[in-house]
N, C-alpha and C positions, 0 to 999 in steps of 0.2 A: 383419231381422225384430226382433231384442234394440233397434235405435234405435226403430221402431215400436211396443212397449210402453213404452217411454221417454215417447214424445211421446204417447202414448193416457191415460197416466200423467197429465202435464202438464193437456192437454185437459180431465180429470176434474178433478183438484182447482181449475186454474180454474175450471169451472163451479161448483164449488162454495163457493171464495170469493165468486164472483158474487153466486150466490144467499141467502146469507147477509148479506150487503151490501147488498142487495136489501129482503131481511128489513124491512115495519116491521111495528110496533104493533100491536095486531089491533084496528079501530074499535068492535066490541063486546067488551063486557066478557065472557072466559071463563067458564066450569063448573071449579068447583076440583071435585076428588074425594081428594088424598090429602092437601095443604096444612093444617095444625094448627096451632090455638096450643102458644108453645112449651113455657108450662107444663102443658098438661093435651089428651094424644092424640087424647081421644073430641071436642074441639070446632071443627066441621070453619072452615075461614073462609069455605067459600059458604054458609056457618049465618048466620055473623057480616053478612053485605054487607046492609045496610040499602036498604030499599025506594024512600029519598028523597031528599036532599041530594048531596051532593059524598063520589069515597070517591079516595084518595090509595093506590095504594098504592108502595110505594118496596122494588124488589128492592135486599136493601146482603147488604155481606160486612164484620164486625162490624173485621176488621182492615185494611179499605181507607180513608186515608187521605183522599181525597172522603170516605167513607160517611161519617166521622168526623165531618169537619168539617160536613155535612149533618146531621147524629143534635144536632151544637151549635146549629145552626144556628134548626132547630124548637125547639130546645128553651130559647135565649135567649127567642126569637121567640115561644113558644106564646100566650100570653095575649094578643097580637093576632092571632093569627089567626082566617080568618074559620070558623066552623062547617063542619066535616069531619072525616070517621071518617080516620085517620092506620093503613092495617094498612101495619110493616116486614115482611116476609120476607126470610129468609135460609134456609141450606144446611146454616146451620153447630149445633153443638150448645147447650142453655141456658146452662153457666155462659159461652161470648162474651159471650152475647145479653148475659147481666146485667153481664161487664167491661167491654162497650159504653155498656149505662144506667146506668150510677155511674162512668164516668168521661168522659161525653161529650155524655148526653145525662138528667139529672139529671129536670131537670123535667116530662119525659113518661112519669115511674113512676104506673104507678095510676090515672092518665089514662082516662076513661072510653068515650073516640072516638080513643085510640090503643095498640093493637095490635099484640100481637111474638105471627110465626107461620113454624112451619117448613114448610120445603120439602122432603120425607122425598128426593126420588128430583130428578127435569127438571122437574115438569111447572108450574113456571114459568116455562120455560127454552122448553120447546117449545110453548107456547103465544105467549107476548113476546116472545121471540129478542130480549131488550137486548144494545146493543151497549155499552158503559158501563157500570159503577160508580160512583153509582151509579145508577138504569133508575128516577124519578119516572112514573108513568102517572094519570093524573086523569082519572077518569069519573064524567057526570051516574048517579047512582044509578038513579032512577026509569028513567030512556029506556035506558041502561047501555053509553052512546056514548060513545067518545072522547073525550073536551075538546083534550088539551095532554099529551105526556109527553118528556121533557126524561132529556136521553143522558150520562150522566154531570154536571148540576148537584151544585155543591155546593153556591147559594147560595139561600135560602128564600125571599130579595128578589125572586127571578127565577123561583117560581114564585108567588108567593101571588097575581099577578094574576089570576091561569087557578084559582080557585080562588073565588074574588066570582062 
């Protein structure tokens, strides 16, 4: 009986891992209920998403080296980027986001089309099932359809063609 329980647990673990590995980015931009502006808990991401143009959602961790590289790359290339609304989403607190901006992405501070948002729970993870940091998703804002997603990509030049 003990041997059977071990096999059953291993099979359950295998099925869980398999379902996570098979997870794909949502084809439609989901609604967000709790993700809010890092500096203003009352300003929700759902209300900020435009109805036309392109939207880039970046799920990141300020302490992640690949995320830092993407922030630096976006900051450096900001002036040449096609028009896009960029939303950085993290589960970290404001002081970590501020440090990230100051150290890696100073050119993104104060830009109208760039926002920093906090997920106080696991809403983003539940809807997107990201595989690696940073996880970047590009959507058409009008149709809310996914154009492309990038898992772990930190070179903005590989992302830019999907923004055109």
